C-alpha positions in Angstrom: -25.3 -163.2 158.9 -24.3 -163.5 155.3 -21.3 -162.4 153.5 -20.8 -161.3 149.9 -17.5 -162.3 148.3 -17.1 -160.3 145.2 -14.7 -161.4 142.4 -12.1 -158.9 141.1 -13.6 -156.7 138.4 -12.3 -153.8 136.3 -14.1 -151.4 138.6 -14.2 -152.4 142.3 -17.6 -153.4 143.7 -18.2 -152.1 147.2 -21.9 -151.7 147.8 -25.1 -153.7 147.4 -26.2 -151.3 144.7 -23.0 -152.0 142.7 -23.5 -155.8 143.1 -27.1 -155.5 141.9 -26.0 -153.4 138.9 -22.9 -155.4 138.0 -24.7 -158.1 136.0 -22.8 -160.7 138.0 -25.3 -163.0 139.7 -25.2 -163.8 143.3 -25.1 -167.5 144.2 -25.4 -169.7 147.3 -25.2 -173.3 148.2 -28.7 -174.8 147.6 -30.1 -171.3 147.0 -30.3 -170.5 150.7 -29.6 -166.8 150.3 -32.3 -166.5 147.7 -34.9 -167.5 150.2 -33.6 -164.9 152.7 -33.2 -162.2 150.0 -36.8 -162.4 148.9 -37.9 -161.4 152.4 -35.7 -158.3 152.5 -37.1 -154.7 152.4 -33.9 -153.5 150.7 -34.5 -153.0 147.0 -30.9 -153.9 146.1 -31.1 -157.2 147.9 -34.5 -157.9 146.2 -32.8 -157.2 142.8 -29.9 -159.5 143.7 -32.4 -162.2 144.6 -34.0 -161.9 141.2 -30.7 -162.9 139.5 -29.7 -165.4 142.2 -28.5 -168.9 141.2 -28.1 -172.0 143.4 -25.1 -174.3 143.3 -25.2 -177.8 144.7 -21.4 -178.6 144.9 -19.3 -176.1 146.9 -16.2 -176.9 144.8 -18.1 -175.9 141.6 -19.5 -172.7 143.3 -16.1 -171.7 144.5 -14.5 -172.4 141.0 -17.2 -170.2 139.4 -16.5 -167.5 141.9 -12.8 -167.7 141.2 -13.4 -167.2 137.5 -15.5 -164.1 138.3 -18.8 -165.7 137.2 -20.7 -165.1 140.4 -20.8 -163.2 143.7 -20.8 -165.6 146.6 -23.7 -164.9 149.0 -23.0 -167.3 151.9 -23.2 -167.6 155.7 -20.1 -167.0 157.8 -20.3 -170.7 158.9 -20.1 -171.9 155.3 -17.1 -169.8 154.5 -15.3 -170.7 157.8 -15.9 -174.4 157.1 -14.6 -174.1 153.5 -11.5 -172.4 154.8 -11.0 -174.9 157.6 -11.5 -178.0 155.5 -9.7 -176.9 152.3 -6.9 -174.6 153.6 -6.0 -176.0 157.0 -5.5 -179.4 158.6 -8.5 -178.9 161.0 
């Protein structure tokens, strides 16, 4: 299962169609979501995969997300690990 974390925008983004049309690229660690996205039958996911970028340092990816430069397209495990290691003492 993957999650989309969308930065704050002037107009809220709530659907895959809105993500695909927003002009904000999706991004994932090592491009893992690109590989999965290219196998989808959903046209909006295919369009998001076309604009997908990879990041190789989670801190850089999260910083770019925080600046509204990308939509995170990551697994639940990645997000839980980032929260656990960066925001708690676990």
